[in-house]
Phi, psi and omega in degrees: 000136177279167186294323179300312181294325178298322178289313181302320183295346177281347183240089185269115173199171188285351183274343185274157172119353181233185179291340178208167179260125179271118178232100185065233180269004184251149175237129181246126180224153184212142175215155173253148177225105195237133176298131181095342177245316181255339181198160167248142189299328179289347182278327184230146170290160185297324177292327177291322177300311181295318180299312182295319179302321180285317184297319183292334175282321176298325178305320179300322179291314183303313186287357173255008181068040177238148180260119181296133183241315187226157178221145170244133184239128171252133184233131166254118188238125176297143179298337182287344180291133179273167183299323179294330176288321175300321179297324177296318176301313180301318181297321179294317176300314184295319181299316179293318181294319178296324181296327185243011176068036182260138177252126176279120187249003178160187179154204181204154180227136177228165173278140183212161178277354177210167180284124176234126180237124176241123183238129171250127178250131176251121188233155179250129181297139172293312177206254178269140179292145172259120185250169175289335192271005188268356183294148178241153178303132181097352176295151173273147179246138182212165172222154178273159172067204181239130182260148175121337185292326180295319178294321177298318178296317179299316180297321178297318180292321179294334178277359181093006179275197180223166176228158182292159182297332179265015177300146178301326179296325181272322189225088176299145178244112183280148181256050185294322181299313178296315186294313182298325180287329186260354188306320184293346179259359183262146178259334180201155179194159170196162177273159183263097181249330182253008184106143184303316182301313180292315182288328174298320178298322178295314180296317181293322178296317180296325182266353179068043186226166172251188184222139169240115183282138176250352181223133178281126180251147181284165176298322178298318180295323183280330189254347185291114179268174179054038176276321183058029163279178185247127170264128183214157179237146179204155179294142182303329181295341181263010185302312182297320179297316180296315181296321178293319179293324177296318180295317181296325180266007180055045181247122176287131173233149178235117175271118190237352184192177169223155181280149180225169171289145181122209183226152173238128181241132177251133183259004181290143178281134180275128179195170173258304171194000000 
């Protein structure tokens, strides 16, 4: 068991277990984005850091079929940052919020030896929440987009190289249009933040199921974290509907497996870099 799960397991209640907590018609989600754990400052410009920190939190709302409305931001800011650098952080937050119609309603700022960003997103459900725990045996499993580019970008940066400003590692692209249209046909979903293999294990554990793969996936596809594509399950009878909705929203989807009775175990190590 990892340390995060050990902490979560100390707080047993019906709200835990997904990307956000459903309370009535609202969904509350929170993530940290920390220098030295999620990014190195030389890898991203300050506006890119702020933008990504906000987008990865908005992703949690989208995959639960909720529309992000409000945000609270906690900031740890090094004293060495100049005002123009602070302005870049502000611009990144604003760009992401404007893109998804989110209003920042408060937060807190402290002095820190590194950049620490804590974002809470308050979202309103479209209708019924889509949870990790809803998959049924025999459901098809799929993911949006193309997996592996974030890991390629990370490896390039670790080698001392660089990546383009529109790289998946720098700028995740959410598939909200496809998800909101198809949500009523989905049984379970979550975003791919720790790698498909790891996140698939989480979804299967929540639903109490195993997996039978119908498509061979590469190590990059299984291990690439911070993709923020969507892993989802749906009944086989809805396949044509899902494929049509993907086509209409110009979203690539890959059906790679189906759920089975049993368990699925992933042996990949969880980490950021």
